[in-house]
N, C-alpha and C positions, 0 to 999 in steps of 0.2 A: 414595851408597847410599840405597835409598829404605827408607821406614819403614813397617811395615805397620799400619794403623790399624782397629779394627773399628767398625763404626756399630750404634747400637739396633736397628735393622733385622736384626742379623746380617750384613750386606754389608761385605766387605773393600774398603778402599781404600788405596793406595799414594800416599803423598804423597811430592812429587819434589823433595826437598832436593837432592840431585846433579842430578838433572834439569836444574834450575835453571842449573847450570853448563853443560850440555851444549846446554840452550839458548842462552846466550850463546856458546859458542864457534862453534856453528850459524849464529848470526844473524850474526857477524863474517865468517866464511867466507862465506855469502850475497851479503853486502857486497861482497867482492872479486872473487866470481864475477859478480855484475852488473857492475861496473866494467870486469872484461873481454871482457865483450859488446861494447863499444864499438871494442876493438881487434882484433876478430875473433875472441877464443878463444870456443870451446865446449864444453861441460860433458860429461866422459865418466861420472866419477861422483862423489856426494857423499855422506857420509855422518858421522854422528857420535856418540859412544859417550863411556863413562867409563871413566878410566885410573886405576889404582892408581900411586903411586910408584914407580920403579924396574921397572915392568912395561911390554910392548910390546902393540899391537895389528897384527895384520899382515892384509893384503888381496892377494889375488890380482887384477892388472887384465892385460887382453890390450890390448898396444899394438901400433901397426901401423907398419912400414917407413915413415921419410920425414917422418911428422907429428913436429911440435914439441909436446912435453908441459911440463907444469908440474904439481907437485904442491904444493899450497897447503895450510897449515895454520893453525888458530886454537886456541887454548887460552884457557879462562878464565881470571879472575883470580887462580886458585889457581896456574897454571904458572909456573913460574920459568924452564924451560929444557925445552921441547919439540924432541926432534930428528925428523927424518924421514930415512929412507934407503930407495932403491930397489936390489933384489939382483935378478942375474937368475936362471936355473932352477938355474945350478953352484953358486950360493951368493954368488956374487962381487957386491961392493958396486961400483954402476956410478955412483951419485950420491948426495951427502948434503949436510945442510947443514953449514956450521962456524959457525953463530950461537951464542949465549946467550940465546934469548929466547922466547916464545910463539908466534910467529907465523913457522915456518920456510917456506923455499921453494927447491923445487931443481928443476931444468930437465933435461930430458933429450931427445933424440931419437935413438930406437932405430935400428940398424942392420938390424934381421932384425925382422920381426913374431912374435910370442910372447907368452907369458906370462910376468909379472915381479912381483914382490914389492915392496907397498909396506909399510914397517914403520914405526910410530909409536911411540916411546919416551919414557915420562915421565920424562926423567933427574931433575929437579929439581921437587917441585911444595910450596908452602905449605903444604898440607894433605895426607891422606892420598891422598884422591881429587880428580880433577879433570875436568871435561868437557875434550873434543877432539874436533877435527872436522878432516875432510880431503877435497881434491877434486882429481880429477884433470881438467886442462882441457888443450884441444889446438888445435890450429889448422895 
Protein backbone atom coordinates (compact mmCIF):
# COMPACT_ATOMS: atom_id res chain seq x y z
CA UNK A 1 0.00 0.00 0.00
CA UNK A 2 1.26 3.50 -0.80
CA UNK A 3 1.23 6.14 1.93
CA UNK A 4 0.23 9.74 1.16
CA UNK A 5 2.62 12.31 2.60
CA UNK A 6 1.90 16.07 2.44
CA UNK A 7 4.86 18.41 2.10
CA UNK A 8 5.24 21.95 3.52
CA UNK A 9 4.52 23.43 0.08
CA UNK A 10 1.19 21.62 -0.10
CA UNK A 11 2.33 19.05 -2.68
CA UNK A 12 1.47 15.42 -2.10
CA UNK A 13 3.89 12.55 -2.47
CA UNK A 14 3.26 8.85 -2.33
CA UNK A 15 5.85 6.84 -0.44
CA UNK A 16 6.40 3.41 -1.89
CA UNK A 17 6.58 0.83 0.85
CA UNK A 18 4.70 -1.72 -1.26
CA UNK A 19 6.31 -0.42 -4.44
CA UNK A 20 9.63 -1.67 -3.04
CA UNK A 21 8.22 -5.21 -3.19
CA UNK A 22 7.02 -4.66 -6.74
CA UNK A 23 10.50 -3.46 -7.73
CA UNK A 24 12.02 -6.54 -6.08
CA UNK A 25 9.68 -8.89 -7.96
CA UNK A 26 10.28 -7.09 -11.27
CA UNK A 27 14.05 -7.17 -10.79
CA UNK A 28 13.93 -10.93 -10.18
CA UNK A 29 11.82 -11.42 -13.30
CA UNK A 30 14.00 -9.22 -15.51
CA UNK A 31 17.01 -11.35 -14.56
CA UNK A 32 15.13 -14.48 -15.70
CA UNK A 33 14.10 -12.81 -18.96
CA UNK A 34 17.68 -11.73 -19.70
CA UNK A 35 18.90 -15.28 -19.06
CA UNK A 36 16.27 -16.58 -21.50
CA UNK A 37 17.56 -14.41 -24.36
CA UNK A 38 20.66 -16.63 -24.54
CA UNK A 39 18.39 -19.63 -25.15
CA UNK A 40 16.37 -17.94 -27.90
CA UNK A 41 13.40 -16.72 -25.83
CA UNK A 42 11.76 -13.38 -26.66
CA UNK A 43 9.47 -11.31 -24.44
CA UNK A 44 5.75 -11.14 -25.27
CA UNK A 45 4.79 -9.13 -22.15
CA UNK A 46 6.19 -8.21 -18.75
CA UNK A 47 4.35 -6.51 -15.89
CA UNK A 48 4.52 -6.05 -12.12
CA UNK A 49 1.87 -5.19 -9.55
CA UNK A 50 0.82 -5.50 -5.93
CA UNK A 51 -1.36 -8.40 -4.89
CA UNK A 52 -3.23 -8.92 -1.62
CA UNK A 53 -3.30 -12.28 0.15
CA UNK A 54 -5.89 -14.62 -1.37
CA UNK A 55 -6.50 -12.34 -4.37
CA UNK A 56 -5.88 -12.80 -8.09
CA UNK A 57 -4.69 -10.61 -10.93
CA UNK A 58 -5.89 -11.58 -14.41
CA UNK A 59 -4.23 -10.76 -17.72
CA UNK A 60 -5.46 -11.34 -21.27
CA UNK A 61 -2.71 -12.36 -23.70
CA UNK A 62 -2.84 -13.27 -27.37
CA UNK A 63 -0.88 -16.42 -28.09
CA UNK A 64 -0.04 -17.77 -31.53
CA UNK A 65 -0.43 -21.36 -32.70
CA UNK A 66 2.83 -23.26 -32.80
CA UNK A 67 4.89 -20.90 -30.64
CA UNK A 68 6.25 -22.25 -27.39
CA UNK A 69 5.41 -20.03 -24.38
CA UNK A 70 6.60 -19.81 -20.80
CA UNK A 71 4.79 -17.80 -18.18
CA UNK A 72 7.42 -16.83 -15.64
CA UNK A 73 6.70 -15.16 -12.32
CA UNK A 74 8.50 -13.75 -9.32
CA UNK A 75 7.14 -12.65 -5.97
CA UNK A 76 8.91 -10.44 -3.46
CA UNK A 77 10.16 -11.88 -0.16
CA UNK A 78 6.66 -11.61 1.38
CA UNK A 79 5.30 -14.25 -1.02
CA UNK A 80 5.21 -17.79 0.35
CA UNK A 81 3.14 -19.42 -2.42
CA UNK A 82 2.29 -17.75 -5.72
CA UNK A 83 0.24 -19.72 -8.22
CA UNK A 84 0.04 -19.15 -11.97
CA UNK A 85 -2.71 -20.59 -14.17
CA UNK A 86 -3.51 -20.34 -17.88
CA UNK A 87 -7.14 -20.47 -19.05
CA UNK A 88 -8.74 -20.57 -22.48
CA UNK A 89 -11.77 -18.44 -23.40
CA UNK A 90 -14.17 -21.14 -22.19
CA UNK A 91 -12.64 -21.02 -18.70
CA UNK A 92 -10.79 -24.33 -18.98
CA UNK A 93 -7.45 -24.52 -17.14
CA UNK A 94 -4.85 -25.37 -19.79
CA UNK A 95 -1.74 -25.15 -17.61
CA UNK A 96 -0.95 -24.50 -13.95
CA UNK A 97 2.01 -24.70 -11.68
CA UNK A 98 2.12 -27.37 -8.99
CA UNK A 99 4.84 -25.81 -6.83
CA UNK A 100 4.69 -24.14 -3.45
CA UNK A 101 7.06 -21.24 -3.98
CA UNK A 102 7.29 -17.62 -5.09
CA UNK A 103 8.63 -18.18 -8.62
CA UNK A 104 6.28 -20.57 -10.43
CA UNK A 105 6.58 -21.19 -14.18
CA UNK A 106 4.22 -22.85 -16.64
CA UNK A 107 4.89 -23.81 -20.25
CA UNK A 108 2.32 -24.01 -23.03
CA UNK A 109 2.20 -24.46 -26.80
CA UNK A 110 -1.22 -23.43 -28.16
CA UNK A 111 -2.87 -25.46 -30.88
CA UNK A 112 -4.94 -22.40 -31.85
CA UNK A 113 -4.14 -18.70 -32.10
CA UNK A 114 -6.32 -16.73 -29.73
CA UNK A 115 -6.82 -14.90 -26.47
CA UNK A 116 -5.88 -16.67 -23.27
CA UNK A 117 -6.04 -15.65 -19.62
CA UNK A 118 -3.08 -15.67 -17.25
CA UNK A 119 -4.09 -15.66 -13.60
CA UNK A 120 -1.71 -14.92 -10.73
CA UNK A 121 -3.06 -16.06 -7.37
CA UNK A 122 -1.47 -14.98 -4.09
CA UNK A 123 -2.23 -18.22 -2.28
CA UNK A 124 0.00 -17.51 0.74
CA UNK A 125 1.71 -14.28 1.79
CA UNK A 126 3.70 -13.45 4.92
CA UNK A 127 2.21 -9.92 4.88
CA UNK A 128 -1.21 -8.64 3.69
CA UNK A 129 0.22 -7.48 0.32
CA UNK A 130 3.21 -8.33 -1.82
CA UNK A 131 4.83 -7.37 -5.08
CA UNK A 132 4.51 -9.85 -7.95
CA UNK A 133 5.74 -9.81 -11.53
CA UNK A 134 4.78 -11.88 -14.57
CA UNK A 135 6.32 -12.29 -18.03
CA UNK A 136 5.16 -14.24 -21.05
CA UNK A 137 8.14 -15.31 -23.13
CA UNK A 138 8.10 -17.24 -26.40
CA UNK A 139 10.15 -18.95 -29.09
